[in-house]
PyMOL commands that place a pseudoatom at each C-alpha (Angstrom):
pseudoatom trace, name=CA, resn=UNK, resi=1, chain=A, elem=C, hetatm=0, pos=[-8.040, 19.027, -1.619]
pseudoatom trace, name=CA, resn=UNK, resi=2, chain=A, elem=C, hetatm=0, pos=[-4.531, 20.239, -2.315]
pseudoatom trace, name=CA, resn=UNK, resi=3, chain=A, elem=C, hetatm=0, pos=[-2.914, 20.167, -5.764]
pseudoatom trace, name=CA, resn=UNK, resi=4, chain=A, elem=C, hetatm=0, pos=[0.697, 19.006, -6.114]
pseudoatom trace, name=CA, resn=UNK, resi=5, chain=A, elem=C, hetatm=0, pos=[1.614, 18.637, -9.777]
pseudoatom trace, name=CA, resn=UNK, resi=6, chain=A, elem=C, hetatm=0, pos=[-0.992, 16.322, -11.313]
pseudoatom trace, name=CA, resn=UNK, resi=7, chain=A, elem=C, hetatm=0, pos=[-2.113, 14.970, -7.923]
pseudoatom trace, name=CA, resn=UNK, resi=8, chain=A, elem=C, hetatm=0, pos=[-5.098, 16.032, -5.847]
pseudoatom trace, name=CA, resn=UNK, resi=9, chain=A, elem=C, hetatm=0, pos=[-4.308, 15.205, -2.206]
pseudoatom trace, name=CA, resn=UNK, resi=10, chain=A, elem=C, hetatm=0, pos=[-6.670, 15.162, 0.729]
pseudoatom trace, name=CA, resn=UNK, resi=11, chain=A, elem=C, hetatm=0, pos=[-5.566, 17.456, 3.544]
pseudoatom trace, name=CA, resn=UNK, resi=12, chain=A, elem=C, hetatm=0, pos=[-5.505, 14.417, 5.840]
pseudoatom trace, name=CA, resn=UNK, resi=13, chain=A, elem=C, hetatm=0, pos=[-2.313, 13.198, 4.120]
pseudoatom trace, name=CA, resn=UNK, resi=14, chain=A, elem=C, hetatm=0, pos=[-0.567, 16.328, 5.404]
pseudoatom trace, name=CA, resn=UNK, resi=15, chain=A, elem=C, hetatm=0, pos=[-2.342, 16.594, 8.757]
pseudoatom trace, name=CA, resn=UNK, resi=16, chain=A, elem=C, hetatm=0, pos=[-2.956, 13.050, 10.042]
pseudoatom trace, name=CA, resn=UNK, resi=17, chain=A, elem=C, hetatm=0, pos=[-0.151, 11.245, 11.826]
pseudoatom trace, name=CA, resn=UNK, resi=18, chain=A, elem=C, hetatm=0, pos=[0.765, 7.618, 11.102]
pseudoatom trace, name=CA, resn=UNK, resi=19, chain=A, elem=C, hetatm=0, pos=[3.509, 5.099, 11.908]
pseudoatom trace, name=CA, resn=UNK, resi=20, chain=A, elem=C, hetatm=0, pos=[2.642, 1.487, 11.084]
pseudoatom trace, name=CA, resn=UNK, resi=21, chain=A, elem=C, hetatm=0, pos=[2.660, -0.816, 14.135]
pseudoatom trace, name=CA, resn=UNK, resi=22, chain=A, elem=C, hetatm=0, pos=[2.843, -4.254, 12.550]
pseudoatom trace, name=CA, resn=UNK, resi=23, chain=A, elem=C, hetatm=0, pos=[3.521, -5.896, 15.907]
pseudoatom trace, name=CA, resn=UNK, resi=24, chain=A, elem=C, hetatm=0, pos=[0.135, -4.610, 17.146]
pseudoatom trace, name=CA, resn=UNK, resi=25, chain=A, elem=C, hetatm=0, pos=[-2.130, -5.005, 14.092]
pseudoatom trace, name=CA, resn=UNK, resi=26, chain=A, elem=C, hetatm=0, pos=[-0.402, -8.207, 12.875]
pseudoatom trace, name=CA, resn=UNK, resi=27, chain=A, elem=C, hetatm=0, pos=[-0.861, -7.190, 9.222]
pseudoatom trace, name=CA, resn=UNK, resi=28, chain=A, elem=C, hetatm=0, pos=[-4.654, -7.046, 9.426]
pseudoatom trace, name=CA, resn=UNK, resi=29, chain=A, elem=C, hetatm=0, pos=[-4.831, -4.907, 6.265]
pseudoatom trace, name=CA, resn=UNK, resi=30, chain=A, elem=C, hetatm=0, pos=[-3.607, -7.962, 4.319]
pseudoatom trace, name=CA, resn=UNK, resi=31, chain=A, elem=C, hetatm=0, pos=[-6.279, -10.275, 5.671]
pseudoatom trace, name=CA, resn=UNK, resi=32, chain=A, elem=C, hetatm=0, pos=[-9.348, -8.069, 6.144]
pseudoatom trace, name=CA, resn=UNK, resi=33, chain=A, elem=C, hetatm=0, pos=[-11.418, -6.025, 3.723]
pseudoatom trace, name=CA, resn=UNK, resi=34, chain=A, elem=C, hetatm=0, pos=[-13.843, -6.585, 0.896]
pseudoatom trace, name=CA, resn=UNK, resi=35, chain=A, elem=C, hetatm=0, pos=[-11.271, -7.295, -1.848]
pseudoatom trace, name=CA, resn=UNK, resi=36, chain=A, elem=C, hetatm=0, pos=[-7.572, -7.849, -2.461]
pseudoatom trace, name=CA, resn=UNK, resi=37, chain=A, elem=C, hetatm=0, pos=[-4.973, -5.166, -3.088]
pseudoatom trace, name=CA, resn=UNK, resi=38, chain=A, elem=C, hetatm=0, pos=[-5.588, -2.993, -6.159]
pseudoatom trace, name=CA, resn=UNK, resi=39, chain=A, elem=C, hetatm=0, pos=[-3.161, -3.741, -9.011]
pseudoatom trace, name=CA, resn=UNK, resi=40, chain=A, elem=C, hetatm=0, pos=[-1.980, -1.482, -11.802]
pseudoatom trace, name=CA, resn=UNK, resi=41, chain=A, elem=C, hetatm=0, pos=[-1.956, -3.135, -15.237]
pseudoatom trace, name=CA, resn=UNK, resi=42, chain=A, elem=C, hetatm=0, pos=[1.860, -3.072, -15.429]
pseudoatom trace, name=CA, resn=UNK, resi=43, chain=A, elem=C, hetatm=0, pos=[2.025, -4.772, -12.028]
pseudoatom trace, name=CA, resn=UNK, resi=44, chain=A, elem=C, hetatm=0, pos=[0.044, -7.735, -13.309]
pseudoatom trace, name=CA, resn=UNK, resi=45, chain=A, elem=C, hetatm=0, pos=[2.671, -8.319, -16.002]
pseudoatom trace, name=CA, resn=UNK, resi=46, chain=A, elem=C, hetatm=0, pos=[5.521, -7.784, -13.524]
pseudoatom trace, name=CA, resn=UNK, resi=47, chain=A, elem=C, hetatm=0, pos=[4.087, -10.167, -10.938]
pseudoatom trace, name=CA, resn=UNK, resi=48, chain=A, elem=C, hetatm=0, pos=[3.525, -12.750, -13.658]
pseudoatom trace, name=CA, resn=UNK, resi=49, chain=A, elem=C, hetatm=0, pos=[7.189, -12.431, -14.686]
pseudoatom trace, name=CA, resn=UNK, resi=50, chain=A, elem=C, hetatm=0, pos=[8.412, -12.571, -11.067]
pseudoatom trace, name=CA, resn=UNK, resi=51, chain=A, elem=C, hetatm=0, pos=[6.023, -15.303, -9.884]
pseudoatom trace, name=CA, resn=UNK, resi=52, chain=A, elem=C, hetatm=0, pos=[8.553, -18.139, -10.156]
pseudoatom trace, name=CA, resn=UNK, resi=53, chain=A, elem=C, hetatm=0, pos=[10.904, -16.164, -7.863]
pseudoatom trace, name=CA, resn=UNK, resi=54, chain=A, elem=C, hetatm=0, pos=[8.091, -15.450, -5.393]
pseudoatom trace, name=CA, resn=UNK, resi=55, chain=A, elem=C, hetatm=0, pos=[6.649, -18.991, -5.253]
pseudoatom trace, name=CA, resn=UNK, resi=56, chain=A, elem=C, hetatm=0, pos=[9.186, -20.370, -2.719]
pseudoatom trace, name=CA, resn=UNK, resi=57, chain=A, elem=C, hetatm=0, pos=[8.068, -17.671, -0.263]
pseudoatom trace, name=CA, resn=UNK, resi=58, chain=A, elem=C, hetatm=0, pos=[4.335, -18.512, -0.427]
pseudoatom trace, name=CA, resn=UNK, resi=59, chain=A, elem=C, hetatm=0, pos=[2.105, -20.869, 1.564]
pseudoatom trace, name=CA, resn=UNK, resi=60, chain=A, elem=C, hetatm=0, pos=[1.200, -24.178, -0.114]
pseudoatom trace, name=CA, resn=UNK, resi=61, chain=A, elem=C, hetatm=0, pos=[-2.544, -23.400, -0.027]
pseudoatom trace, name=CA, resn=UNK, resi=62, chain=A, elem=C, hetatm=0, pos=[-1.885, -20.069, -1.732]
pseudoatom trace, name=CA, resn=UNK, resi=63, chain=A, elem=C, hetatm=0, pos=[0.195, -21.794, -4.411]
pseudoatom trace, name=CA, resn=UNK, resi=64, chain=A, elem=C, hetatm=0, pos=[-2.671, -24.201, -5.092]
pseudoatom trace, name=CA, resn=UNK, resi=65, chain=A, elem=C, hetatm=0, pos=[-5.090, -21.286, -5.388]
pseudoatom trace, name=CA, resn=UNK, resi=66, chain=A, elem=C, hetatm=0, pos=[-2.747, -19.397, -7.742]
pseudoatom trace, name=CA, resn=UNK, resi=67, chain=A, elem=C, hetatm=0, pos=[-2.228, -22.504, -9.872]
pseudoatom trace, name=CA, resn=UNK, resi=68, chain=A, elem=C, hetatm=0, pos=[-6.004, -23.081, -10.134]
pseudoatom trace, name=CA, resn=UNK, resi=69, chain=A, elem=C, hetatm=0, pos=[-7.324, -19.516, -10.340]
pseudoatom trace, name=CA, resn=UNK, resi=70, chain=A, elem=C, hetatm=0, pos=[-4.426, -17.139, -10.947]
pseudoatom trace, name=CA, resn=UNK, resi=71, chain=A, elem=C, hetatm=0, pos=[-3.096, -14.475, -8.589]
pseudoatom trace, name=CA, resn=UNK, resi=72, chain=A, elem=C, hetatm=0, pos=[-5.543, -11.705, -9.423]
pseudoatom trace, name=CA, resn=UNK, resi=73, chain=A, elem=C, hetatm=0, pos=[-9.228, -11.176, -10.040]
pseudoatom trace, name=CA, resn=UNK, resi=74, chain=A, elem=C, hetatm=0, pos=[-11.623, -8.340, -10.803]
pseudoatom trace, name=CA, resn=UNK, resi=75, chain=A, elem=C, hetatm=0, pos=[-13.474, -6.680, -7.936]
pseudoatom trace, name=CA, resn=UNK, resi=76, chain=A, elem=C, hetatm=0, pos=[-17.068, -5.381, -7.940]
pseudoatom trace, name=CA, resn=UNK, resi=77, chain=A, elem=C, hetatm=0, pos=[-16.013, -2.118, -9.596]
pseudoatom trace, name=CA, resn=UNK, resi=78, chain=A, elem=C, hetatm=0, pos=[-14.116, -3.885, -12.387]
pseudoatom trace, name=CA, resn=UNK, resi=79, chain=A, elem=C, hetatm=0, pos=[-10.640, -3.155, -10.984]
pseudoatom trace, name=CA, resn=UNK, resi=80, chain=A, elem=C, hetatm=0, pos=[-7.857, -5.762, -10.936]
pseudoatom trace, name=CA, resn=UNK, resi=81, chain=A, elem=C, hetatm=0, pos=[-6.999, -6.836, -7.380]
pseudoatom trace, name=CA, resn=UNK, resi=82, chain=A, elem=C, hetatm=0, pos=[-4.933, -9.593, -5.818]
pseudoatom trace, name=CA, resn=UNK, resi=83, chain=A, elem=C, hetatm=0, pos=[-6.950, -12.766, -5.366]
pseudoatom trace, name=CA, resn=UNK, resi=84, chain=A, elem=C, hetatm=0, pos=[-8.075, -13.530, -1.830]
pseudoatom trace, name=CA, resn=UNK, resi=85, chain=A, elem=C, hetatm=0, pos=[-8.230, -16.891, -0.119]
pseudoatom trace, name=CA, resn=UNK, resi=86, chain=A, elem=C, hetatm=0, pos=[-11.649, -18.121, 1.138]
pseudoatom trace, name=CA, resn=UNK, resi=87, chain=A, elem=C, hetatm=0, pos=[-10.906, -16.724, 4.619]
pseudoatom trace, name=CA, resn=UNK, resi=88, chain=A, elem=C, hetatm=0, pos=[-10.262, -13.257, 3.134]
pseudoatom trace, name=CA, resn=UNK, resi=89, chain=A, elem=C, hetatm=0, pos=[-6.486, -13.010, 3.238]
pseudoatom trace, name=CA, resn=UNK, resi=90, chain=A, elem=C, hetatm=0, pos=[-4.510, -11.954, 0.191]
pseudoatom trace, name=CA, resn=UNK, resi=91, chain=A, elem=C, hetatm=0, pos=[-3.107, -14.919, -1.730]
pseudoatom trace, name=CA, resn=UNK, resi=92, chain=A, elem=C, hetatm=0, pos=[0.401, -13.492, -1.187]
pseudoatom trace, name=CA, resn=UNK, resi=93, chain=A, elem=C, hetatm=0, pos=[0.130, -13.464, 2.630]
pseudoatom trace, name=CA, resn=UNK, resi=94, chain=A, elem=C, hetatm=0, pos=[2.615, -15.536, 4.590]
pseudoatom trace, name=CA, resn=UNK, resi=95, chain=A, elem=C, hetatm=0, pos=[2.829, -15.671, 8.361]
pseudoatom trace, name=CA, resn=UNK, resi=96, chain=A, elem=C, hetatm=0, pos=[5.700, -14.853, 10.638]
pseudoatom trace, name=CA, resn=UNK, resi=97, chain=A, elem=C, hetatm=0, pos=[4.263, -16.096, 13.912]
pseudoatom trace, name=CA, resn=UNK, resi=98, chain=A, elem=C, hetatm=0, pos=[0.840, -14.426, 14.165]
pseudoatom trace, name=CA, resn=UNK, resi=99, chain=A, elem=C, hetatm=0, pos=[1.737, -11.613, 11.785]
pseudoatom trace, name=CA, resn=UNK, resi=100, chain=A, elem=C, hetatm=0, pos=[0.702, -11.536, 8.131]
pseudoatom trace, name=CA, resn=UNK, resi=101, chain=A, elem=C, hetatm=0, pos=[3.439, -10.277, 5.815]
pseudoatom trace, name=CA, resn=UNK, resi=102, chain=A, elem=C, hetatm=0, pos=[3.749, -10.084, 2.044]
pseudoatom trace, name=CA, resn=UNK, resi=103, chain=A, elem=C, hetatm=0, pos=[5.363, -13.040, 0.272]
pseudoatom trace, name=CA, resn=UNK, resi=104, chain=A, elem=C, hetatm=0, pos=[6.223, -10.802, -2.676]
pseudoatom trace, name=CA, resn=UNK, resi=105, chain=A, elem=C, hetatm=0, pos=[8.066, -8.430, -0.367]
pseudoatom trace, name=CA, resn=UNK, resi=106, chain=A, elem=C, hetatm=0, pos=[9.816, -11.332, 1.382]
pseudoatom trace, name=CA, resn=UNK, resi=107, chain=A, elem=C, hetatm=0, pos=[11.152, -12.443, -2.010]
pseudoatom trace, name=CA, resn=UNK, resi=108, chain=A, elem=C, hetatm=0, pos=[12.288, -8.859, -2.713]
pseudoatom trace, name=CA, resn=UNK, resi=109, chain=A, elem=C, hetatm=0, pos=[13.980, -8.538, 0.695]
pseudoatom trace, name=CA, resn=UNK, resi=110, chain=A, elem=C, hetatm=0, pos=[15.778, -11.838, 0.074]
pseudoatom trace, name=CA, resn=UNK, resi=111, chain=A, elem=C, hetatm=0, pos=[17.045, -10.547, -3.284]
pseudoatom trace, name=CA, resn=UNK, resi=112, chain=A, elem=C, hetatm=0, pos=[15.072, -13.185, -5.194]
pseudoatom trace, name=CA, resn=UNK, resi=113, chain=A, elem=C, hetatm=0, pos=[12.770, -10.695, -6.952]
pseudoatom trace, name=CA, resn=UNK, resi=114, chain=A, elem=C, hetatm=0, pos=[13.147, -7.186, -8.343]
pseudoatom trace, name=CA, resn=UNK, resi=115, chain=A, elem=C, hetatm=0, pos=[9.525, -6.273, -7.531]
pseudoatom trace, name=CA, resn=UNK, resi=116, chain=A, elem=C, hetatm=0, pos=[8.847, -5.075, -3.972]
pseudoatom trace, name=CA, resn=UNK, resi=117, chain=A, elem=C, hetatm=0, pos=[5.054, -5.337, -3.748]
pseudoatom trace, name=CA, resn=UNK, resi=118, chain=A, elem=C, hetatm=0, pos=[1.992, -3.684, -5.315]
pseudoatom trace, name=CA, resn=UNK, resi=119, chain=A, elem=C, hetatm=0, pos=[2.196, 0.094, -5.020]
pseudoatom trace, name=CA, resn=UNK, resi=120, chain=A, elem=C, hetatm=0, pos=[-1.275, 0.136, -3.435]
pseudoatom trace, name=CA, resn=UNK, resi=121, chain=A, elem=C, hetatm=0, pos=[0.166, -1.867, -0.521]
pseudoatom trace, name=CA, resn=UNK, resi=122, chain=A, elem=C, hetatm=0, pos=[3.321, 0.234, -0.312]
pseudoatom trace, name=CA, resn=UNK, resi=123, chain=A, elem=C, hetatm=0, pos=[1.242, 3.446, -0.230]
pseudoatom trace, name=CA, resn=UNK, resi=124, chain=A, elem=C, hetatm=0, pos=[-1.224, 2.284, 2.418]
pseudoatom trace, name=CA, resn=UNK, resi=125, chain=A, elem=C, hetatm=0, pos=[-3.007, 4.097, 4.184]
pseudoatom trace, name=CA, resn=UNK, resi=126, chain=A, elem=C, hetatm=0, pos=[-3.092, 6.299, 1.093]
pseudoatom trace, name=CA, resn=UNK, resi=127, chain=A, elem=C, hetatm=0, pos=[-5.422, 5.143, -1.661]
pseudoatom trace, name=CA, resn=UNK, resi=128, chain=A, elem=C, hetatm=0, pos=[-4.534, 6.508, -5.105]
pseudoatom trace, name=CA, resn=UNK, resi=129, chain=A, elem=C, hetatm=0, pos=[-6.813, 6.467, -8.118]
pseudoatom trace, name=CA, resn=UNK, resi=130, chain=A, elem=C, hetatm=0, pos=[-6.528, 8.071, -11.541]
pseudoatom trace, name=CA, resn=UNK, resi=131, chain=A, elem=C, hetatm=0, pos=[-9.399, 10.326, -12.657]
pseudoatom trace, name=CA, resn=UNK, resi=132, chain=A, elem=C, hetatm=0, pos=[-8.829, 11.795, -16.112]
pseudoatom trace, name=CA, resn=UNK, resi=133, chain=A, elem=C, hetatm=0, pos=[-5.582, 13.739, -16.098]
pseudoatom trace, name=CA, resn=UNK, resi=134, chain=A, elem=C, hetatm=0, pos=[-5.354, 13.791, -12.298]
pseudoatom trace, name=CA, resn=UNK, resi=135, chain=A, elem=C, hetatm=0, pos=[-4.434, 11.240, -9.688]
pseudoatom trace, name=CA, resn=UNK, resi=136, chain=A, elem=C, hetatm=0, pos=[-6.445, 11.530, -6.490]
pseudoatom trace, name=CA, resn=UNK, resi=137, chain=A, elem=C, hetatm=0, pos=[-4.832, 10.475, -3.215]
pseudoatom trace, name=CA, resn=UNK, resi=138, chain=A, elem=C, hetatm=0, pos=[-6.963, 10.018, -0.130]
pseudoatom trace, name=CA, resn=UNK, resi=139, chain=A, elem=C, hetatm=0, pos=[-6.152, 8.906, 3.391]
pseudoatom trace, name=CA, resn=UNK, resi=140, chain=A, elem=C, hetatm=0, pos=[-7.974, 5.684, 4.302]
pseudoatom trace, name=CA, resn=UNK, resi=141, chain=A, elem=C, hetatm=0, pos=[-8.991, 5.769, 7.961]
pseudoatom trace, name=CA, resn=UNK, resi=142, chain=A, elem=C, hetatm=0, pos=[-9.542, 2.243, 9.269]
pseudoatom trace, name=CA, resn=UNK, resi=143, chain=A, elem=C, hetatm=0, pos=[-10.006, 1.080, 12.877]
pseudoatom trace, name=CA, resn=UNK, resi=144, chain=A, elem=C, hetatm=0, pos=[-7.332, -1.624, 12.531]
pseudoatom trace, name=CA, resn=UNK, resi=145, chain=A, elem=C, hetatm=0, pos=[-4.756, 1.150, 12.071]
pseudoatom trace, name=CA, resn=UNK, resi=146, chain=A, elem=C, hetatm=0, pos=[-5.561, 2.894, 15.363]
pseudoatom trace, name=CA, resn=UNK, resi=147, chain=A, elem=C, hetatm=0, pos=[-2.203, 1.842, 16.926]
pseudoatom trace, name=CA, resn=UNK, resi=148, chain=A, elem=C, hetatm=0, pos=[-0.444, 3.369, 13.894]
pseudoatom trace, name=CA, resn=UNK, resi=149, chain=A, elem=C, hetatm=0, pos=[-2.325, 6.630, 14.389]
pseudoatom trace, name=CA, resn=UNK, resi=150, chain=A, elem=C, hetatm=0, pos=[-1.410, 6.730, 18.097]
pseudoatom trace, name=CA, resn=UNK, resi=151, chain=A, elem=C, hetatm=0, pos=[2.262, 6.024, 17.311]
pseudoatom trace, name=CA, resn=UNK, resi=152, chain=A, elem=C, hetatm=0, pos=[2.210, 8.641, 14.546]
pseudoatom trace, name=CA, resn=UNK, resi=153, chain=A, elem=C, hetatm=0, pos=[0.870, 11.242, 16.986]
pseudoatom trace, name=CA, resn=UNK, resi=154, chain=A, elem=C, hetatm=0, pos=[3.559, 10.328, 19.518]
pseudoatom trace, name=CA, resn=UNK, resi=155, chain=A, elem=C, hetatm=0, pos=[6.257, 10.620, 16.841]
pseudoatom trace, name=CA, resn=UNK, resi=156, chain=A, elem=C, hetatm=0, pos=[4.627, 13.680, 15.224]
pseudoatom trace, name=CA, resn=UNK, resi=157, chain=A, elem=C, hetatm=0, pos=[4.991, 11.828, 11.908]
pseudoatom trace, name=CA, resn=UNK, resi=158, chain=A, elem=C, hetatm=0, pos=[2.576, 12.960, 9.151]
pseudoatom trace, name=CA, resn=UNK, resi=159, chain=A, elem=C, hetatm=0, pos=[1.262, 10.335, 6.735]
pseudoatom trace, name=CA, resn=UNK, resi=160, chain=A, elem=C, hetatm=0, pos=[3.205, 11.803, 3.800]
pseudoatom trace, name=CA, resn=UNK, resi=161, chain=A, elem=C, hetatm=0, pos=[6.503, 11.557, 5.705]
pseudoatom trace, name=CA, resn=UNK, resi=162, chain=A, elem=C, hetatm=0, pos=[5.814, 8.014, 6.868]
pseudoatom trace, name=CA, resn=UNK, resi=163, chain=A, elem=C, hetatm=0, pos=[5.163, 7.090, 3.216]
pseudoatom trace, name=CA, resn=UNK, resi=164, chain=A, elem=C, hetatm=0, pos=[8.081, 9.054, 1.749]
pseudoatom trace, name=CA, resn=UNK, resi=165, chain=A, elem=C, hetatm=0, pos=[9.669, 6.032, 0.043]
pseudoatom trace, name=CA, resn=UNK, resi=166, chain=A, elem=C, hetatm=0, pos=[6.360, 4.820, -1.419]
pseudoatom trace, name=CA, resn=UNK, resi=167, chain=A, elem=C, hetatm=0, pos=[5.371, 8.296, -2.626]
pseudoatom trace, name=CA, resn=UNK, resi=168, chain=A, elem=C, hetatm=0, pos=[8.760, 8.709, -4.318]
pseudoatom trace, name=CA, resn=UNK, resi=169, chain=A, elem=C, hetatm=0, pos=[8.307, 5.272, -5.907]
pseudoatom trace, name=CA, resn=UNK, resi=170, chain=A, elem=C, hetatm=0, pos=[4.912, 6.371, -7.236]
pseudoatom trace, name=CA, resn=UNK, resi=171, chain=A, elem=C, hetatm=0, pos=[5.599, 9.979, -8.277]
pseudoatom trace, name=CA, resn=UNK, resi=172, chain=A, elem=C, hetatm=0, pos=[9.365, 10.591, -8.140]
pseudoatom trace, name=CA, resn=UNK, resi=173, chain=A, elem=C, hetatm=0, pos=[11.839, 12.645, -6.088]
pseudoatom trace, name=CA, resn=UNK, resi=174, chain=A, elem=C, hetatm=0, pos=[10.990, 15.969, -7.705]
pseudoatom trace, name=CA, resn=UNK, resi=175, chain=A, elem=C, hetatm=0, pos=[7.276, 15.560, -7.010]
pseudoatom trace, name=CA, resn=UNK, resi=176, chain=A, elem=C, hetatm=0, pos=[7.957, 14.552, -3.403]
pseudoatom trace, name=CA, resn=UNK, resi=177, chain=A, elem=C, hetatm=0, pos=[10.145, 17.659, -2.958]
pseudoatom trace, name=CA, resn=UNK, resi=178, chain=A, elem=C, hetatm=0, pos=[7.247, 19.775, -4.193]
pseudoatom trace, name=CA, resn=UNK, resi=179, chain=A, elem=C, hetatm=0, pos=[4.923, 17.960, -1.767]
pseudoatom trace, name=CA, resn=UNK, resi=180, chain=A, elem=C, hetatm=0, pos=[7.252, 18.792, 1.139]
pseudoatom trace, name=CA, resn=UNK, resi=181, chain=A, elem=C, hetatm=0, pos=[7.229, 22.484, 0.170]
pseudoatom trace, name=CA, resn=UNK, resi=182, chain=A, elem=C, hetatm=0, pos=[3.430, 22.456, -0.052]
pseudoatom trace, name=CA, resn=UNK, resi=183, chain=A, elem=C, hetatm=0, pos=[3.190, 20.691, 3.326]
pseudoatom trace, name=CA, resn=UNK, resi=184, chain=A, elem=C, hetatm=0, pos=[5.504, 23.246, 4.936]
pseudoatom trace, name=CA, resn=UNK, resi=185, chain=A, elem=C, hetatm=0, pos=[3.436, 26.157, 3.574]
pseudoatom trace, name=CA, resn=UNK, resi=186, chain=A, elem=C, hetatm=0, pos=[0.216, 24.394, 4.576]
pseudoatom trace, name=CA, resn=UNK, resi=187, chain=A, elem=C, hetatm=0, pos=[1.411, 23.882, 8.173]
pseudoatom trace, name=CA, resn=UNK, resi=188, chain=A, elem=C, hetatm=0, pos=[2.662, 27.484, 8.392]
pseudoatom trace, name=CA, resn=UNK, resi=189, chain=A, elem=C, hetatm=0, pos=[-0.694, 28.788, 7.150]
pseudoatom trace, name=CA, resn=UNK, resi=190, chain=A, elem=C, hetatm=0, pos=[-2.682, 26.527, 9.546]
pseudoatom trace, name=CA, resn=UNK, resi=191, chain=A, elem=C, hetatm=0, pos=[-0.573, 27.523, 12.553]
pseudoatom trace, name=CA, resn=UNK, resi=192, chain=A, elem=C, hetatm=0, pos=[-0.905, 31.183, 11.770]
for i in range(1, 192): cmd.bond("trace and resi %d" % i, "trace and resi %d" % (i + 1))
show_as sticks, trace
zoom trace
């Protein structure tokens, strides 16, 4: 693990390469898995406030589910996550052809909402969790992201650079600048 400010990062975030290939995976991370997207407590309030702006961008079955059960639930570990439909997809999934995209983000892109999407989705394939005074960030290696790993290798694009915008959203510009310095020193040390 590498320490950057109050964050413990796995080395994979600096070393692994990644460039999302939505046209190849078709948004599988939004429809597969054992639970919905992790939500921070502030995000629950924000989504609740923005829900009326997001509703026009959602599927009718998802709207029925949200109206009956709400948009989030608690997973097996007691964490708040987006609710999933019976077939496993996130309640906020909408389809563009065969590709699953985020209805919250569609509303944001259209200027209808001020909230982009849950930070856990924006940070993917990094998973971030708070432990005491530290945040721990790990790289989540999942078979469905293999095309992203291949593209990342071809582009020589490390995970932390691919997720620059999301990492700045989570930790700020100053922290990201420190991360870049650490990554540069790390690469220099590894390459001798």
